[in-house]
N, C-alpha and C positions, 0 to 999 in steps of 0.2 A: 836628026842627031847634026850637019855640018851646021848647024844655025847653032846651036851647046859649044861644037866643038871655036867655031870661031869670036863666039862674047867667053869664051873663056883666054883666047889668048890679048884681049881688050887689055891695054891697058890704061888705069885710071887715076892721074895725079893728081895730087890736092895739098895745097900751099899756106899758113900761114906763117903771120908773125908779130907780131907781141911788143907796143911802146907805143910813143907818141908820132911816131916816123916810119912808114915805110922802107923798107930797100929799095938800095937806089935803082933795084931793074922796075920796077914797078912804079917811082916816080916814075922815071923815065916811060912810062905804060901812058904814066896819067898827063905827063909833058903831051906825046901824043894826039890824047883826045881833046887840051885843050895848054894853050903852050903858060898861061898863068899859074895853074894846079900846085907846080909842085911849089913856088913859092908865097902860095895863101894857105898849102897844109904846113906848110915849115912856121909863116908866121903865125898860124894858127896853136902849134905845137909849144911856140914860146910861150906864144898870150898865155894858155893853161898852165903850163911850169909855171907863171912869172904868177898869178892868183891859186895856186897850188902853193907859193912857197909864200902871201900870205896869208891867207887862213889859217896855216901851220904855225905862223906868228902868234896871231890874233890869241887862236885855241893855246899855246901853250901862255900867253900871259892871262888867258883867261883862269888855266887853273893855274896861275902865279899866285892873281890877283887878289878869288873866289873866298878858300881857306880863309885866308889876310879880314875880311869884307866881314867873312862872316864868325869872326872871332872878336873883331868893334864892336858891330853891331846885336851880334849879345850881350857884349858889356853894355852898352849904354842903357842898352836893353835895361839889364838884370838893376841899376843904378836908377832907374828914371822907375821900378818898383819897387825899391823900397826907399830913396824922394817922395814917393807917392804915397806909398802905407806904412810910413813916419807922420806926413800932414795926415792922414787921415787918422791915425791914434788920437796925434797932435788937435783936431775937431771935435775929439767925443768919441768915434767910432773906432776903440780899439777892437776889435772880434775882424772886423772888415780889415783893416790895416796889417792884422799878422796875416788873414790870407792873401791880402796883397806882395807882406813882404817875402811869405812860402813859395807861392807864386813867380818867385824874383828872383827864387834859391834855385826855383825847378829843378832848369836846363842846368846847372852847375854842376846838383845830386842826379839828375838821368846819364849825366854824359862818363860824374865817374862811378854810375855801377857798369855802362858800359864798358868802359875801357878796361875795368880791374874785369869781366867777364870777359874781354881778349882777350884780354892777356891769360 
């Protein structure tokens, strides 16, 4: 019975932190272990922050460029399909030429129906 009473009186402490750097008291404890630890921890946090900024900039640029490139390539592929279909028609393959021209317009038609459905 006495052991149970003593364990109830025991105080347990738990400390957590969040972020790239520990609190100053924790940095001081790291310094006691090795004098170079606080400087290395701060440098690591700065390097991580710089890498995070670069990643976010690249991601933002990719989100800007990707739709534009998609539109440009879709347009170029459509034009190439129309030219190929016209060439095939002039070379005596009208059915194949019409199919190729139709397939060149299919992305435009599909996106129009999809956009109409989304609205």
